[in-house]
Structure formats: structure tokens, C-alpha cells
Legacy VTK file of the C-alpha trace (Angstrom):
# vtk DataFile Version 3.0
C-alpha trace
ASCII
DATASET POLYDATA
POINTS 80 float
13.129 4.122 7.980
16.933 4.003 7.341
19.104 5.376 4.552
18.580 2.657 1.973
14.689 2.501 2.012
14.514 6.512 1.882
16.559 6.645 -1.486
14.793 3.523 -3.155
11.897 4.963 -2.277
10.535 1.789 -0.426
6.383 3.077 1.449
7.202 2.066 5.715
5.876 -1.375 6.751
5.206 -1.639 10.529
2.972 -4.557 12.431
0.221 -3.289 14.154
-2.039 -5.968 16.372
-2.658 -9.270 13.503
-2.239 -6.563 10.229
0.243 -4.881 8.545
0.762 -1.130 8.100
2.275 0.216 4.742
2.989 3.716 4.199
4.154 6.339 1.450
4.001 9.700 1.467
2.482 10.933 -2.177
3.399 14.604 -1.853
0.447 17.257 -3.545
-1.072 14.979 -6.101
-2.811 16.749 -9.518
-6.687 16.921 -9.228
-8.678 14.134 -10.798
-5.256 12.143 -12.376
-4.517 8.925 -12.088
-1.627 8.728 -9.783
0.641 5.203 -8.621
0.540 5.184 -5.047
3.862 3.389 -4.566
7.235 4.980 -6.610
8.627 1.487 -5.921
6.015 -1.478 -6.547
4.863 -3.405 -3.166
5.998 -6.780 -3.483
3.970 -9.718 -1.605
5.577 -13.040 -0.814
3.613 -16.232 -0.293
4.530 -19.207 -0.689
2.459 -22.582 -2.402
-0.512 -22.537 0.127
-1.460 -18.818 -1.013
-1.521 -20.708 -4.369
-4.896 -19.582 -6.359
-6.531 -17.721 -3.203
-7.064 -13.827 -2.600
-5.881 -11.414 0.589
-8.401 -8.698 1.629
-6.703 -6.017 2.223
-7.969 -2.116 3.206
-6.490 0.900 1.633
-6.837 4.298 3.312
-6.141 7.657 1.733
-5.584 10.734 3.862
-4.988 14.591 2.780
-5.201 18.036 3.916
-8.516 18.356 1.383
-10.619 15.314 2.272
-12.397 16.041 5.310
-13.269 12.556 5.483
-10.189 9.827 4.416
-11.202 7.896 1.375
-11.228 3.572 2.484
-11.310 0.999 -0.289
-10.928 -3.033 0.085
-9.078 -4.832 -2.524
-8.572 -8.025 -3.169
-4.777 -9.485 -4.254
-4.961 -12.222 -6.059
-2.381 -15.368 -6.225
-1.996 -17.159 -9.107
-2.091 -20.920 -9.447
LINES 1 81
80 0 1 2 3 4 5 6 7 8 9 10 11 12 13 14 15 16 17 18 19 20 21 22 23 24 25 26 27 28 29 30 31 32 33 34 35 36 37 38 39 40 41 42 43 44 45 46 47 48 49 50 51 52 53 54 55 56 57 58 59 60 61 62 63 64 65 66 67 68 69 70 71 72 73 74 75 76 77 78 79
């Protein structure tokens, strides 16, 4: 990441094969308290071809106290 993305706290985005990997270090999280994953809201650009469609995504959370990372499938919904 360059200085501007670090300063603005944007997540790191890179292409891995046919997918995109988005990373954001979270630091220490309070136990059982909801926390935003990204300091700066993630933005997804979609043109009119995506109207009314869904984009599947996998979220993986790693932590020192997690013997196995938490993984969840989500859907990003695009309006009409």
C-alpha cells in the first residue's frame, strides 16, 4: 500500500487468480462486540449489467485465538 491508502485506511486489494482478495488488519477486537470490518466503507463498482443481480463473496477472519479461521459466504446485492 502507498502512503495515501494507508493514511485513508483503505483495505489492501489484490487480484489472485480469478478472484479479488481484500485485506484489512483489525488489531485487537473486543470479545462479543459487533465491530465494522473495514475502517473505510468498501465500495463496489457495477455497471447496468449487474442491476438486480447478486455477487457471491467469501469472508474469512483469522485470529490468534482462532484455531481455524471463520469463513462465511455472503451475497452483495445490486439494485435495479
